[in-house]
C-alpha positions as CSV (number, residue, x, y, z in Angstrom):
1,M,46.1,69.1,12.9
2,I,47.0,71.1,10.3
3,N,49.7,70.6,8.4
4,K,52.3,73.3,7.6
5,H,54.8,72.1,4.5
6,T,57.8,74.5,3.4
7,S,57.8,74.3,-0.7
8,S,55.2,73.2,-3.1
9,D,56.4,70.2,-4.2
10,T,56.0,68.9,-1.0
11,W,52.8,70.6,-1.4
12,R,52.0,68.5,-4.6
13,K,52.3,65.5,-3.2
14,Y,50.3,65.8,-0.9
15,Q,47.7,66.8,-2.7
16,R,48.5,63.7,-4.6
17,R,48.3,61.3,-1.5
18,L,44.6,62.8,-0.7
19,R,43.2,61.8,-3.7
20,V,44.2,58.3,-3.6
21,K,42.7,57.7,0.2
22,N,39.2,59.4,-1.2
23,R,39.4,57.3,-4.0
24,M,40.2,54.5,-1.7
25,R,37.1,55.5,0.5
26,Y,35.0,55.6,-2.3
27,L,35.8,52.6,-3.8
28,L,35.3,50.6,0.2
29,R,31.8,52.5,0.1
30,R,31.4,51.3,-3.7
31,L,32.3,47.2,-2.5
32,P,28.8,45.5,-1.9
33,R,27.2,46.8,-4.8
34,L,30.0,46.2,-7.2
35,G,30.7,42.7,-6.0
36,V,26.9,41.8,-6.5
37,Y,26.7,43.0,-10.4
38,A,30.0,40.8,-10.9
39,G,28.4,37.8,-9.5
40,S,25.3,38.9,-11.0
41,T,26.9,39.0,-14.4
42,F,29.1,35.9,-14.4
43,I,25.8,33.3,-13.1
44,I,24.4,35.2,-16.5
45,L,27.5,35.0,-18.9
46,V,27.3,30.6,-17.0
47,T,24.0,30.2,-17.9
48,V,24.0,31.4,-21.2
49,L,27.4,28.9,-22.3
50,Y,25.7,26.4,-20.3
51,G,22.2,26.6,-22.4
52,G,23.2,27.4,-25.7
53,S,25.1,24.2,-25.8
54,W,22.4,22.3,-24.3
55,I,20.5,23.5,-27.7
56,F,23.2,23.0,-29.8
57,A,23.5,19.0,-28.5
58,H,19.8,18.7,-28.8
59,L,18.9,19.8,-31.4
60,E,21.7,18.0,-33.0
61,G,20.5,14.4,-31.6
62,E,17.0,15.4,-32.6
63,T,18.8,15.4,-36.7
64,R,20.2,12.4,-36.2
65,K,17.7,11.0,-34.1
66,P,16.1,7.6,-37.0
67,V,12.5,7.7,-38.2
68,K,10.9,4.7,-38.8
69,E,7.2,3.6,-39.4
70,G,5.4,0.9,-37.6
71,I,7.9,-0.1,-34.7
72,R,8.8,2.6,-32.3
73,E,12.4,2.8,-32.2
74,T,14.1,4.8,-28.6
75,Q,17.4,6.7,-28.8
76,R,19.4,4.3,-27.2
77,D,17.8,1.4,-26.3
78,E,15.6,0.7,-29.4
79,R,12.9,-0.8,-26.1
80,L,9.7,-1.0,-27.4
81,T,6.2,-0.4,-25.7
82,K,3.6,-1.5,-24.6
83,K,1.1,0.0,-27.0
84,D,4.2,-1.0,-30.2
85,L,2.9,-4.8,-29.7
86,S,-0.7,-4.1,-31.6
87,A,1.8,-3.0,-34.4
88,L,4.2,-5.8,-33.7
89,L,1.7,-8.3,-33.5
90,Q,-0.7,-7.1,-36.7
91,H,2.3,-9.1,-38.3
92,L,1.1,-13.0,-36.8
93,N,-2.4,-12.8,-38.5
94,L,-4.3,-13.7,-35.8
95,S,-7.6,-15.0,-37.3
96,Q,-7.4,-18.0,-35.0
97,P,-6.1,-18.3,-31.3
98,P,-2.0,-18.6,-30.6
99,K,-1.4,-22.4,-30.3
100,A,2.0,-21.8,-29.9
101,G,4.6,-20.0,-26.7
102,T,7.3,-18.5,-29.1
103,Y,6.3,-16.8,-32.4
104,S,9.2,-15.7,-34.8
105,L,8.4,-13.0,-37.6
106,A,10.2,-9.4,-39.3
107,Q,8.7,-6.3,-39.9
108,G,11.2,-3.8,-42.0
109,G,14.1,-6.4,-42.4
110,V,13.9,-6.8,-38.8
111,K,13.5,-9.8,-37.5
112,F,11.6,-10.5,-34.3
113,I,11.4,-13.2,-31.9
114,V,8.0,-12.5,-29.5
115,E,7.2,-15.2,-26.7
116,T,3.7,-15.7,-25.4
117,S,2.0,-16.4,-22.4
118,I,0.9,-19.2,-23.8
119,E,1.0,-23.3,-22.6
120,P,1.1,-24.7,-25.2
121,E,0.2,-28.2,-23.9
122,L,-3.1,-27.0,-22.6
123,Q,-4.0,-25.0,-25.3
124,D,-3.5,-28.2,-27.2
125,Y,-6.0,-30.0,-24.8
126,I,-8.8,-27.3,-25.0
127,T,-8.3,-27.1,-28.5
128,T,-9.0,-31.2,-28.8
129,L,-11.8,-31.4,-26.3
130,L,-14.0,-28.4,-28.1
131,S,-12.8,-30.0,-31.1
132,R,-15.1,-33.3,-29.5
133,S,-17.8,-31.0,-28.0
134,K,-20.8,-31.7,-30.3
135,T,-21.1,-28.0,-30.3
136,D,-21.5,-24.7,-33.3
137,R,-19.2,-22.8,-31.6
138,A,-17.2,-22.3,-27.9
139,A,-14.5,-20.5,-27.1
140,V,-12.2,-20.6,-23.5
141,V,-10.2,-18.6,-21.5
142,V,-8.3,-19.5,-19.0
143,L,-6.1,-16.8,-16.9
144,K,-4.3,-16.2,-14.0
145,P,-6.1,-13.7,-11.9
146,D,-3.3,-12.7,-9.3
147,T,-0.9,-11.4,-13.0
148,G,-3.9,-11.3,-16.2
149,R,-1.7,-13.7,-17.9
150,I,-3.5,-15.9,-20.3
151,L,-2.6,-19.6,-20.6
152,A,-5.2,-20.3,-23.4
153,M,-7.3,-18.9,-25.4
154,A,-9.0,-22.1,-28.3
155,Q,-12.4,-22.1,-29.8
156,F,-14.1,-24.4,-32.4
157,E,-16.7,-23.4,-35.0
158,K,-18.0,-26.2,-37.2
159,Q,-17.6,-25.8,-40.6
160,G,-19.8,-23.2,-42.1
161,T,-20.3,-21.2,-39.5
162,G,-17.1,-19.0,-38.5
163,D,-15.9,-15.4,-39.8
164,D,-12.2,-15.9,-39.3
165,E,-12.1,-14.0,-35.6
166,I,-11.2,-14.7,-32.3
167,L,-14.9,-15.4,-31.1
168,A,-12.7,-15.2,-27.2
169,L,-12.1,-11.2,-28.4
170,K,-15.5,-10.7,-29.3
171,A,-19.0,-9.4,-27.5
172,D,-21.6,-10.3,-29.7
173,F,-23.0,-12.8,-27.3
174,P,-25.0,-11.9,-24.3
175,A,-23.5,-12.4,-20.9
176,A,-27.2,-13.5,-19.3
177,S,-26.9,-15.0,-16.3
178,L,-23.7,-13.7,-15.9
179,F,-24.5,-10.1,-15.0
180,K,-25.9,-11.1,-11.8
181,I,-22.5,-11.3,-10.1
182,I,-22.3,-7.1,-11.2
183,S,-26.0,-7.8,-9.6
184,A,-25.1,-9.6,-6.3
185,A,-21.5,-6.9,-6.0
186,A,-23.8,-4.0,-6.3
187,A,-26.4,-5.6,-3.9
188,I,-23.9,-5.5,-1.5
189,E,-21.1,-3.4,-1.0
190,A,-23.8,-0.3,-1.9
191,K,-26.6,-2.5,-0.1
192,G,-25.2,-4.3,2.6
193,F,-26.4,-7.5,2.0
194,T,-25.2,-10.4,3.2
195,P,-24.8,-14.0,1.7
196,D,-27.3,-14.2,4.2
197,R,-29.5,-11.3,3.7
198,T,-33.9,-13.0,3.8
199,L,-35.4,-12.7,0.2
200,A,-38.5,-14.1,-1.3
201,Y,-40.5,-14.6,-4.9
202,R,-43.4,-16.4,-6.1
203,G,-43.2,-18.2,-9.6
204,K,-41.0,-20.2,-11.1
205,K,-37.3,-19.5,-10.7
206,H,-35.4,-19.1,-14.4
207,T,-38.9,-16.8,-15.2
208,L,-39.9,-13.1,-15.3
209,Y,-42.9,-12.0,-15.3
210,K,-44.5,-8.9,-14.3
211,S,-46.7,-10.9,-11.7
212,Q,-43.3,-12.0,-10.3
213,L,-41.9,-8.7,-9.3
214,K,-45.3,-7.4,-7.0
215,K,-42.6,-5.9,-4.2
216,S,-45.9,-7.4,-1.5
217,N,-45.6,-10.8,0.0
218,G,-48.1,-13.4,-1.1
219,R,-50.0,-16.6,0.0
220,Y,-47.3,-18.1,-2.8
221,T,-44.1,-16.7,-2.2
222,I,-41.5,-18.6,-1.7
223,K,-38.4,-17.5,1.0
224,T,-35.6,-17.8,-0.3
225,N,-31.5,-15.9,0.5
226,L,-29.3,-14.4,-1.7
227,K,-26.8,-17.4,-1.8
228,K,-29.1,-19.5,-3.0
229,A,-30.9,-17.5,-5.3
230,F,-27.2,-16.6,-6.6
231,S,-26.2,-20.0,-6.9
232,G,-29.8,-21.1,-8.1
233,S,-30.2,-18.6,-11.0
234,I,-33.5,-17.0,-9.7
235,N,-34.4,-14.4,-12.1
236,P,-37.0,-12.9,-10.0
237,V,-35.4,-12.8,-6.9
238,F,-32.9,-10.0,-8.3
239,G,-35.7,-9.0,-11.0
240,K,-36.9,-7.6,-7.5
241,M,-33.5,-6.6,-6.1
242,G,-32.9,-4.4,-9.4
243,I,-36.2,-3.1,-9.3
244,Y,-36.6,-2.6,-5.3
245,D,-33.2,-2.2,-4.0
246,L,-30.4,-1.1,-7.0
247,G,-31.9,1.1,-9.4
248,K,-30.0,2.6,-12.5
249,D,-27.6,5.0,-10.3
250,V,-26.5,2.1,-8.6
251,M,-26.8,-0.4,-11.7
252,T,-24.5,2.1,-14.2
253,E,-22.6,2.5,-11.7
254,Y,-21.4,-1.2,-11.2
255,A,-22.0,-1.7,-14.7
256,D,-19.1,0.7,-15.4
257,K,-16.8,-0.9,-12.3
258,F,-16.8,-3.7,-13.9
259,L,-15.4,-2.3,-17.5
260,F,-18.5,-2.7,-19.5
261,N,-19.0,0.6,-21.8
262,Q,-14.8,1.2,-22.5
263,S,-12.5,0.2,-23.5
264,I,-10.0,-3.2,-21.9
265,P,-6.8,-2.6,-23.2
266,F,-4.7,-5.5,-24.4
267,D,-2.7,-6.9,-27.4
268,L,-4.7,-8.2,-29.6
269,P,-8.4,-5.5,-30.4
270,L,-10.9,-6.4,-27.8
271,D,-14.4,-5.6,-27.8
272,V,-16.5,-3.7,-26.1
273,S,-18.9,-5.4,-23.6
274,T,-22.2,-3.0,-23.8
275,I,-24.2,-2.6,-21.2
276,Q,-28.0,0.4,-21.9
277,V,-29.4,0.4,-17.9
278,P,-33.1,1.5,-19.0
279,D,-36.0,3.8,-16.5
280,D,-38.5,1.5,-16.3
281,D,-39.2,-1.3,-13.3
282,Y,-38.9,-4.0,-16.3
283,G,-36.5,-3.5,-17.5
284,L,-34.3,-2.8,-14.6
285,A,-35.5,-6.0,-13.5
286,E,-34.4,-7.7,-17.5
287,I,-30.6,-5.9,-16.4
288,A,-30.6,-7.8,-12.7
289,S,-30.9,-10.3,-13.5
290,G,-29.4,-10.9,-16.8
291,F,-33.4,-11.6,-18.3
292,N,-32.1,-9.8,-21.7
293,K,-30.4,-10.8,-25.2
294,K,-28.9,-6.6,-25.4
295,T,-26.8,-6.6,-22.7
296,V,-23.6,-8.3,-24.5
297,I,-20.2,-9.5,-23.6
298,S,-16.3,-11.9,-24.9
299,P,-15.5,-14.9,-22.8
300,L,-12.4,-12.5,-21.5
301,H,-14.3,-10.3,-20.1
302,A,-16.3,-12.4,-17.7
303,A,-13.2,-14.4,-17.4
304,L,-11.8,-10.2,-15.8
305,I,-14.7,-10.0,-13.7
306,T,-14.5,-13.3,-12.3
307,A,-11.2,-12.2,-11.8
308,A,-11.8,-9.6,-9.8
309,V,-13.6,-11.9,-6.8
310,A,-11.0,-14.7,-6.9
311,N,-8.2,-11.7,-6.9
312,N,-10.1,-9.8,-3.9
313,G,-11.6,-6.8,-5.7
314,D,-9.0,-6.6,-7.8
315,I,-8.8,-7.0,-11.6
316,M,-5.5,-7.4,-13.4
317,A,-4.2,-5.7,-17.0
318,P,-4.3,-9.0,-19.2
319,W,-2.0,-9.4,-21.4
320,L,-0.5,-11.9,-23.7
321,V,3.0,-11.0,-25.3
322,G,5.2,-11.8,-21.7
323,K,8.4,-10.9,-24.2
324,V,10.0,-9.8,-27.6
325,K,13.6,-10.6,-28.8
326,D,15.4,-9.5,-31.5
327,H,17.8,-12.1,-33.7
328,T,20.6,-10.8,-31.2
329,G,18.2,-12.6,-27.7
330,K,18.2,-8.9,-27.3
331,V,14.6,-7.9,-25.2
332,L,13.1,-5.3,-26.6
333,Y,9.6,-5.9,-24.7
334,R,9.2,-6.9,-21.4
335,V,5.6,-7.2,-19.5
336,T,5.1,-5.6,-16.4
337,P,1.2,-7.4,-14.8
338,S,-0.4,-4.4,-13.7
339,K,-3.6,-3.5,-11.7
340,L,-6.1,-2.4,-14.5
341,A,-8.7,-2.0,-12.3
342,S,-10.8,-2.4,-8.4
343,P,-14.6,-2.9,-8.5
344,L,-15.0,-4.6,-5.4
345,N,-13.2,-4.3,-1.9
346,P,-11.9,-7.0,0.1
347,N,-14.5,-7.9,1.9
348,T,-17.2,-7.8,-1.1
349,A,-14.5,-9.8,-3.1
350,G,-15.0,-12.5,-0.2
351,Y,-18.9,-12.7,0.5
352,M,-18.9,-13.3,-3.1
353,K,-16.3,-16.5,-2.8
354,V,-19.7,-17.9,-0.7
355,L,-21.9,-17.4,-3.3
356,M,-19.9,-18.5,-6.3
357,R,-18.8,-22.0,-4.1
358,E,-22.5,-21.9,-3.2
359,T,-23.2,-22.7,-6.7
360,V,-20.6,-25.5,-7.2
361,V,-21.8,-26.8,-4.4
362,S,-25.6,-26.4,-4.7
363,G,-26.5,-24.8,-7.0
364,T,-26.5,-24.9,-11.2
365,G,-22.7,-26.4,-11.0
366,R,-22.9,-29.1,-8.2
367,K,-23.0,-31.7,-10.9
368,A,-20.9,-30.2,-13.2
369,F,-18.4,-30.0,-10.5
370,R,-19.4,-33.1,-8.3
371,R,-16.3,-35.1,-9.4
372,L,-13.7,-32.4,-8.8
373,R,-15.3,-31.5,-5.4
374,R,-15.3,-35.3,-4.9
375,D,-11.5,-35.9,-5.5
376,K,-9.0,-36.0,-3.4
377,R,-6.5,-34.1,-4.8
378,F,-9.2,-30.8,-5.0
379,K,-9.4,-31.3,-1.4
380,N,-7.5,-27.2,-1.0
381,I,-8.2,-25.9,-3.6
382,A,-11.2,-23.8,-3.6
383,L,-13.6,-24.4,-6.4
384,G,-16.6,-21.1,-7.4
385,A,-18.5,-20.3,-10.3
386,K,-21.6,-18.2,-12.2
387,T,-23.6,-19.9,-14.8
388,G,-25.6,-18.5,-17.3
389,T,-27.8,-19.6,-20.9
390,I,-29.6,-17.7,-23.5
391,N,-31.6,-18.3,-26.6
392,D,-30.4,-16.1,-29.6
393,E,-32.4,-13.0,-30.7
394,L,-34.5,-16.0,-33.2
395,D,-33.9,-19.5,-30.6
396,Q,-31.9,-20.5,-33.1
397,Y,-29.5,-21.0,-31.1
398,K,-28.4,-21.4,-27.0
399,Y,-25.3,-19.1,-25.4
400,D,-24.8,-21.8,-22.4
401,W,-22.1,-20.1,-20.4
402,I,-20.2,-20.8,-16.8
403,T,-16.9,-19.1,-15.6
404,A,-15.1,-20.0,-12.6
405,Y,-12.2,-20.0,-10.4
406,A,-9.6,-22.8,-8.9
407,L,-7.1,-20.9,-6.1
408,P,-5.3,-23.5,-4.0
409,V,-5.4,-22.3,-0.4
410,T,-1.8,-22.2,-0.4
411,G,-2.6,-19.4,-3.0
412,D,0.3,-19.5,-5.7
413,G,-0.8,-21.2,-8.4
414,G,-5.0,-20.3,-9.2
415,I,-6.6,-19.6,-13.0
416,C,-10.1,-18.4,-14.1
417,I,-11.9,-20.3,-16.7
418,T,-14.6,-18.7,-18.9
419,I,-16.6,-21.2,-21.6
420,L,-19.2,-20.2,-23.5
421,A,-20.7,-23.1,-25.8
422,V,-23.0,-22.5,-28.4
423,H,-25.4,-24.9,-29.0
424,G,-27.9,-25.6,-31.9
425,K,-30.4,-28.0,-32.5
426,L,-28.7,-31.1,-30.5
427,L,-26.8,-29.9,-27.6
428,G,-23.2,-31.0,-27.7
429,I,-21.5,-30.9,-24.3
430,R,-22.2,-28.0,-21.7
431,A,-19.9,-25.1,-20.6
432,S,-20.1,-26.2,-17.0
433,E,-18.8,-30.1,-17.8
434,L,-16.4,-28.4,-20.4
435,A,-15.0,-26.5,-17.6
436,G,-14.6,-29.7,-15.1
437,Y,-12.4,-31.2,-17.5
438,V,-10.2,-28.0,-18.2
439,I,-9.5,-27.7,-14.5
440,K,-8.7,-31.4,-13.7
441,H,-6.3,-31.1,-16.4
442,H,-4.6,-28.1,-16.0
443,F,-4.3,-29.2,-12.6
444,S,-4.2,-33.0,-12.9
445,S,-0.9,-32.1,-15.2
């Protein structure tokens, strides 16, 4: 189309309108790109402003955060963690096991109330019982296998033999035949053994000579099964099992599963139980049967091993402190039961209960548990145990062990108990008999 203009003024107006139209067309073509640039610029500005505010607030909070030694405090609720307990409990100066349910203490001018898991009445009963046991030294641990709660941790030391330490936490004592729990569990879970698996040995039950460890059976071979070998604590059966069935690798694996050679977290310092699995055949036989004095364990650790059987293969972390409060009653710490390890599957734990039950029915714990089994009040309580006995390096003392469980069929209120009795020239009350008294008292009261 051709436009005709009659004057210069009209022509200039036409040129201005034309320039305006050209600018609009340019802007319309550039609009999408300008939108992207504008949006990006807006986002960057918001990020810078928000980030700067956050950094300023964070730095300001850090400068205001209180710094104290010992007990750690968080910024708002001032709660304590499990790691803080060791710093707090050291002020209790517990050179003896705790006896009270509640303790009051102060640190850095701050007052705390510590509520323990101890049942004072049970603790007092055990302490009195041990004082009359005629042993040189003795230690007892009672715990709940399903939660890890320590119900009692008592000890006795004849005058002049004490070293001002909590015996239940010391790993100075040969595990002896208690280690057969781990050997039997390894044979069942790793090698497919059952309680009725036929086994054989020669010679006496509680010796371990090299002549008893021959693989072939002879004229004087005695046949038995795993259930009877465990309940009767037959050393040569477990010695042969260590050599020909388990070997070094399996023994090491299951010792590790049951927390040997590693730190076990607890509210008080707990010694590490140690084992060294050798390469030679006789050394393997000694380890598997517990017929050695180098595998050492603490009474608390022994109770946890039994708890794995009682609790269907799981070990719950042991705990002594249930709650910590300040002077106003505000709760600063509350225990949360947690699983520590699962050394066994439930089927293996079930088989192990068969073995440990046989110990109290016809094995080495039969005499001590006879009264409990005949008591109608214990008709619906499952009992199981493992005993162990060995002398010290100089044959001056006899270490006498029992670790046991008592589990109501209702599934509630079960306990595990481990007792170490150290006898001198004269034997005091045996550990298995002491365990019978404690179990009866606990369930009767």
